[in-house]
C-alpha positions as CSV (number, residue, x, y, z in Angstrom):
1,X,11.4,-63.2,27.1
2,X,13.7,-64.0,24.3
3,X,13.2,-63.1,20.8
4,X,11.4,-65.8,18.8
5,X,13.8,-66.2,15.9
6,X,13.5,-68.5,12.8
7,X,17.1,-69.5,13.3
8,X,16.9,-70.3,17.0
9,X,18.4,-73.6,18.0
10,X,20.7,-75.0,20.8
11,X,23.6,-74.7,18.4
12,X,22.8,-71.1,17.7
13,X,22.4,-70.3,21.2
14,X,25.8,-71.8,21.8
15,X,27.4,-69.7,19.0
16,X,25.9,-66.5,20.3
17,X,27.0,-67.3,23.8
18,X,30.4,-67.8,22.6
19,X,30.4,-64.4,20.9
20,X,29.1,-62.7,24.0
21,X,31.9,-64.1,25.9
22,X,34.5,-62.3,23.9
23,X,35.8,-59.3,25.6
24,X,38.1,-57.4,23.3
25,X,38.7,-56.7,19.6
26,X,41.7,-58.9,19.6
27,X,39.7,-61.8,21.1
28,X,37.0,-61.2,18.3
29,X,39.7,-61.3,15.5
30,X,41.1,-64.6,17.0
31,X,37.7,-66.3,17.4
32,X,36.3,-65.2,14.0
33,X,39.4,-66.1,12.2
34,X,39.2,-69.6,13.6
35,X,35.3,-69.8,13.0
36,X,34.8,-68.2,9.6
37,X,36.6,-68.1,6.3
38,X,38.1,-64.8,5.2
39,X,35.2,-64.4,2.7
40,X,32.5,-64.9,5.2
41,X,34.1,-62.3,7.6
42,X,34.5,-59.9,4.6
43,X,30.8,-60.4,3.6
44,X,29.6,-59.7,7.0
45,X,31.8,-56.6,7.4
46,X,30.6,-55.4,4.0
47,X,26.9,-55.8,5.1
48,X,27.7,-53.5,8.2
49,X,29.4,-51.0,6.0
50,X,26.3,-51.0,3.7
51,X,23.8,-50.4,6.3
52,X,25.8,-47.6,7.8
53,X,25.8,-45.9,4.3
54,X,21.9,-46.6,4.0
55,X,21.2,-44.8,7.2
56,X,23.2,-41.9,5.8
57,X,20.7,-41.9,2.7
58,X,23.5,-42.8,0.3
59,X,22.2,-43.8,-3.0
60,X,22.6,-47.6,-4.1
61,X,25.1,-46.5,-6.9
62,X,27.1,-44.6,-4.2
63,X,27.2,-47.7,-1.9
64,X,28.0,-50.0,-4.6
65,X,31.0,-47.9,-5.5
66,X,32.2,-47.4,-2.0
67,X,31.7,-51.0,-0.8
68,X,31.7,-53.3,-3.8
69,X,28.3,-54.7,-2.7
70,X,25.9,-55.6,-5.5
71,X,22.7,-53.8,-5.8
72,X,20.9,-57.1,-4.8
73,X,22.9,-57.2,-1.6
74,X,22.2,-53.5,-0.9
75,X,18.6,-54.1,-1.6
76,X,18.4,-57.0,0.8
77,X,20.1,-55.2,3.6
78,X,17.8,-52.2,3.0
79,X,14.6,-54.5,3.3
80,X,16.2,-56.0,6.5
81,X,16.9,-52.5,7.8
82,X,13.3,-51.3,7.1
83,X,11.2,-54.5,7.6
84,X,13.4,-56.9,9.5
85,X,14.0,-57.8,13.1
86,X,15.5,-54.5,14.0
87,X,18.8,-56.1,14.7
88,X,20.7,-53.6,12.5
89,X,19.0,-50.7,14.4
90,X,19.7,-52.1,17.7
91,X,23.5,-52.3,16.9
92,X,23.7,-49.0,15.1
93,X,22.0,-47.2,18.1
94,X,24.4,-49.0,20.4
95,X,27.5,-47.9,18.2
96,X,26.1,-44.3,18.1
97,X,25.3,-44.2,14.4
98,X,21.7,-43.4,14.8
99,X,19.8,-42.0,17.9
100,X,17.5,-43.6,20.4
101,X,14.6,-42.1,18.9
102,X,15.1,-43.5,15.4
């Protein structure tokens, strides 16, 4: 059964299917440079950096200094990490940043 998401739509399915079709880092760069603005890619990349620092128990001040993210952004990411859909945890586990038990 598919996850019941509040963003689910046929268009979103098409986007995610396109992303899943990418096979290399180079393909990802090419696709995302075409589909997103530089600022959008930077914002998404920053969020991943923030969550990686949150799981290392860095303080908001340390994360803000290292990533340039606002404390509001850090707080929102922390809330998603702890009370969200577990998407961050899924990816962090697959990338080896957290163990399967966490």
